[in-house]
C-alpha positions in Angstrom: 62.3 52.7 -1.4 66.0 51.8 -1.8 67.4 51.6 -5.3 67.9 48.1 -6.7 71.5 49.0 -7.6 73.5 51.6 -5.6 77.0 52.6 -6.7 79.1 54.9 -4.4 82.5 56.5 -5.4 83.4 53.6 -7.7 86.9 53.5 -9.1 88.8 51.1 -11.3 92.5 51.4 -12.1 94.1 48.6 -14.2 97.6 47.3 -13.7 98.9 49.5 -16.6 97.7 52.6 -14.7 94.7 53.2 -16.9 91.8 54.7 -14.8 88.7 53.3 -16.3 86.3 54.7 -13.6 86.9 57.8 -11.5 84.5 58.1 -8.6 81.2 57.1 -10.2 78.0 57.5 -8.1 74.8 56.1 -9.5 71.5 54.8 -8.1 69.3 52.6 -10.4 65.6 52.3 -9.5 63.8 49.1 -9.7 61.8 48.6 -12.9 63.3 51.4 -14.9 65.1 51.4 -18.2 68.4 53.3 -17.9 70.5 54.0 -21.0 74.2 54.6 -20.5 75.8 56.5 -23.4 79.4 57.1 -24.0 82.2 56.8 -26.7 84.5 53.7 -26.8 86.7 53.6 -23.8 84.4 55.8 -21.7 84.0 53.2 -18.9 80.6 51.7 -19.7 81.7 48.1 -20.0 84.0 48.3 -17.0 81.1 49.6 -14.9 78.8 46.8 -16.0 81.5 44.2 -15.4 82.0 45.3 -11.8 78.2 45.3 -11.1 78.0 41.8 -12.6 80.9 40.5 -10.5 83.2 39.9 -13.5 85.8 42.6 -12.5 86.8 43.7 -9.0 86.7 47.5 -8.3 89.8 49.4 -7.0 87.6 51.4 -4.7 84.1 52.3 -3.8 81.1 50.0 -3.2 78.3 48.5 -5.3 75.1 47.1 -3.7 72.5 45.0 -5.6 69.3 44.8 -3.6 71.4 45.8 -0.5 73.9 43.0 -1.1 77.6 43.8 -1.7 78.7 42.5 -5.2 82.1 41.5 -3.7 81.1 40.0 -0.4 77.8 38.5 -1.5 78.8 37.5 -5.1 76.6 34.5 -5.4 73.5 36.3 -4.1 74.0 39.3 -6.4 75.0 37.3 -9.5 71.8 35.2 -9.4 69.7 38.4 -9.6 71.6 39.7 -12.7 71.4 38.7 -16.4 74.2 40.0 -18.7 74.1 40.2 -22.5 77.8 40.9 -23.4 79.1 42.6 -26.5 81.1 39.6 -27.6 79.5 36.6 -29.2 80.9 34.0 -26.7 79.0 30.8 -27.3 79.8 27.1 -28.0 79.4 27.0 -31.8 78.8 23.2 -31.8 75.9 23.2 -29.2 72.2 23.6 -30.0 70.2 26.7 -29.2 68.0 24.7 -26.8 70.9 23.2 -24.9 72.8 26.4 -24.7 69.9 28.3 -23.1 68.9 25.4 -20.8 72.5 25.0 -19.6 72.7 28.7 -18.8 69.7 28.2 -16.4 71.4 25.3 -14.8 74.6 27.2 -14.2 72.7 29.6 -12.0 71.4 26.7 -9.9 67.8 26.8 -11.3 65.8 23.7 -11.9 64.9 22.8 -15.5 61.8 24.7 -16.8 61.2 23.7 -20.4 58.0 25.9 -20.6 60.0 29.0 -19.6 62.8 28.3 -22.1 60.2 27.7 -24.8 58.6 31.1 -24.1 61.9 32.9 -24.2 62.9 31.4 -27.5 59.5 32.2 -29.0 59.6 35.8 -27.8 63.0 36.1 -29.4 61.9 34.4 -32.7 64.3 31.5 -32.0 61.9 28.7 -31.6 62.3 27.5 -35.2 66.1 27.3 -34.6 66.0 25.5 -31.2 67.6 22.4 -32.6 70.2 24.2 -34.8 73.8 24.4 -33.7 75.0 28.0 -33.1 77.5 27.8 -35.9 74.6 27.6 -38.3 73.0 30.8 -37.2 73.5 34.4 -38.5 75.2 37.0 -36.4 71.8 38.5 -35.4 70.5 35.1 -34.4 73.5 34.4 -32.2 73.1 37.8 -30.5 69.5 36.8 -29.7 70.7 33.6 -28.2 72.9 35.6 -25.9 69.8 37.5 -24.7 67.9 34.2 -24.2 70.9 32.9 -22.1 70.8 36.0 -20.0 67.0 35.5 -19.4 67.1 31.8 -18.7 67.5 32.1 -14.9 64.8 34.8 -14.6 67.0 37.7 -13.4 65.6 40.8 -11.7 68.2 43.0 -13.4 69.2 42.8 -17.1 72.3 44.4 -18.5 72.4 44.8 -22.3 75.9 45.8 -23.4 75.6 47.0 -27.1 72.9 44.2 -27.7 71.9 45.3 -31.2 75.4 45.7 -32.7 75.2 44.0 -36.1 71.5 43.3 -35.8 69.2 44.4 -38.6 66.3 46.8 -38.0 63.6 44.2 -37.8 65.4 42.1 -35.3 66.3 45.2 -33.3 62.6 46.1 -33.1 61.7 42.6 -31.9 64.3 42.9 -29.2 62.9 46.1 -27.9 59.4 44.6 -27.7 61.0 41.9 -25.5 62.6 44.6 -23.4 59.3 46.4 -22.9 57.6 43.1 -21.9 60.4 42.4 -19.4 60.0 45.9 -17.9 56.2 45.3 -17.6 57.1 42.2 -15.5 59.3 44.3 -13.2 62.7 43.6 -14.6 65.2 46.5 -14.3 67.1 47.1 -17.5 70.4 48.9 -18.0 71.4 49.4 -21.6 74.5 50.7 -23.3 74.2 51.5 -26.9 75.7 53.5 -29.8 72.3 53.7 -31.4 71.2 56.8 -29.6 67.8 56.8 -31.2 67.1 53.6 -29.3 67.8 55.2 -25.9 65.7 58.2 -27.0 62.8 55.8 -27.8 62.7 53.4 -24.8 64.8 54.7 -21.9 63.3 56.3 -18.8 66.6 58.0 -17.8 69.8 58.7 -19.6 73.3 58.7 -18.2 76.3 60.0 -20.1 79.8 58.5 -19.3 83.1 59.8 -20.7 86.6 59.5 -19.4 85.5 57.2 -16.5 83.2 59.9 -15.1 79.4 60.1 -15.1 78.9 63.5 -16.7 75.1 63.5 -16.5 72.1 61.5 -15.2 68.7 62.8 -16.0 65.2 61.7 -16.8 65.0 61.6 -20.6 62.1 64.1 -20.9 63.7 66.5 -18.5 67.0 66.2 -20.3 65.5 67.0 -23.6 63.7 70.1 -22.2 66.7 71.3 -20.3 69.5 70.8 -22.8 67.8 70.3 -26.1 68.2 73.3 -28.4 65.2 74.5 -30.3 65.1 76.3 -33.6 62.5 78.4 -35.3 63.0 79.0 -39.0 61.1 81.7 -40.8 61.0 81.6 -44.6 60.8 85.3 -45.6 58.4 86.7 -48.3 61.2 89.0 -49.5 65.0 88.5 -49.0 66.8 90.7 -46.5 70.3 92.1 -47.0 70.9 92.6 -43.3 69.2 92.3 -39.9 67.6 95.6 -38.7 69.2 96.9 -35.5 65.9 96.7 -33.6 66.1 92.9 -33.9 69.6 92.6 -32.3 68.0 91.6 -29.0 66.9 88.3 -30.5 69.2 85.4 -31.2 68.7 85.6 -35.0 70.7 84.4 -37.9 70.1 85.4 -41.5 70.6 82.7 -44.1 73.3 83.2 -46.7 70.7 84.0 -49.4 68.9 86.3 -47.0 65.7 84.3 -47.5 65.3 82.9 -44.0 65.6 84.0 -40.4 66.7 81.4 -37.8 66.0 81.9 -34.1 67.6 79.5 -31.7 67.0 79.0 -28.0 67.7 76.3 -25.4 65.2 74.3 -23.4 62.2 76.4 -22.4 64.3 79.6 -22.5 63.0 82.0 -25.0 59.6 80.4 -25.7 57.8 83.5 -24.5 60.0 85.7 -26.7 58.7 84.1 -29.9 55.5 86.2 -29.8 57.5 89.4 -29.2 59.9 88.4 -32.0 57.0 88.0 -34.5 55.6 91.4 -33.3 59.0 93.0 -33.8 59.2 91.5 -37.3 55.8 93.0 -38.2 56.9 96.4 -36.8 59.9 96.3 -39.2 57.5 95.3 -42.0 59.2 92.0 -42.4 56.8 89.2 -43.5 57.3 85.5 -43.8 55.5 82.9 -45.9 56.3 79.8 -43.9 57.7 78.7 -40.6 59.1 75.4 -39.2 60.5 74.3 -35.8 63.1 71.7 -34.9 64.2 70.4 -31.5 67.7 68.8 -31.1 67.8 65.1 -30.6 69.4 63.1 -27.8 72.3 62.5 -30.1 72.9 66.3 -30.5 72.9 66.6 -26.7 75.3 63.7 -26.3 77.7 65.0 -28.9 77.7 68.4 -27.4 78.3 67.1 -23.8 81.1 64.8 -24.8 82.6 67.5 -27.0 82.5 70.1 -24.2 84.3 67.7 -21.8 86.9 66.9 -24.4 87.5 70.6 -24.9 87.9 71.1 -21.1 90.7 68.5 -21.1 92.6 70.0 -24.0 
């Protein structure tokens, strides 16, 4: 089955010479939630803007459901909904009219029942007759999502959708996202809230310096790159590690009261049993143990940091 979005060798160089994208290749599968992570200026927004037909690429090709985003602009644009970072709305228009107008812009016939359902899902129904200037920042951002959904897109781009939104509203938005995915909508998310990507994404892509550094299923990524840590609280402090334990990746805490064993992914899991046996052979006993696995944020920071170090 062909991907719903296919990106091949995509480049973008602006007039001032800045290279925002440098040969990006990416296939997005229908019905998935893909999280794109990267620092400011990494190229995330440029990538989304090109797919949505707002910016022309310098080179490469983007297909949406086998339609070229440049040659078949009208066809691809009607399949895409975009929630931008900026709060660009008519402050003196009502919520109802704003969302309904967005549907009309895409050539869709009026559908009051659909608009009502969208506003209710986003907890905007009670504000339908309010002008946008009367709403809070979080409410205005939800109106942007409602506008993007009004023409029933098959693909939804969320560019930092929860910036400035409180925790409760953020949770409501993700419930809407899950409902959309259940209805077959493909969702591409950029976010600085990495815990959100960790919670709802199927795959994670990391962009930095205009390049796609990594694209992986979230679970596989965590297993492959996530560092794991075993901490053993010792019954008696140690002054130094015995030589027989040098084979293991062990660190002794400053106070000598704990041993810390680190390993990456599935590497070393089988060595834990032999480590415990080696400790017993050295007559080293522990009173408690705990484990920790690195988060997606840890992986992201490490990846971006490594690439920055390569440039330096």
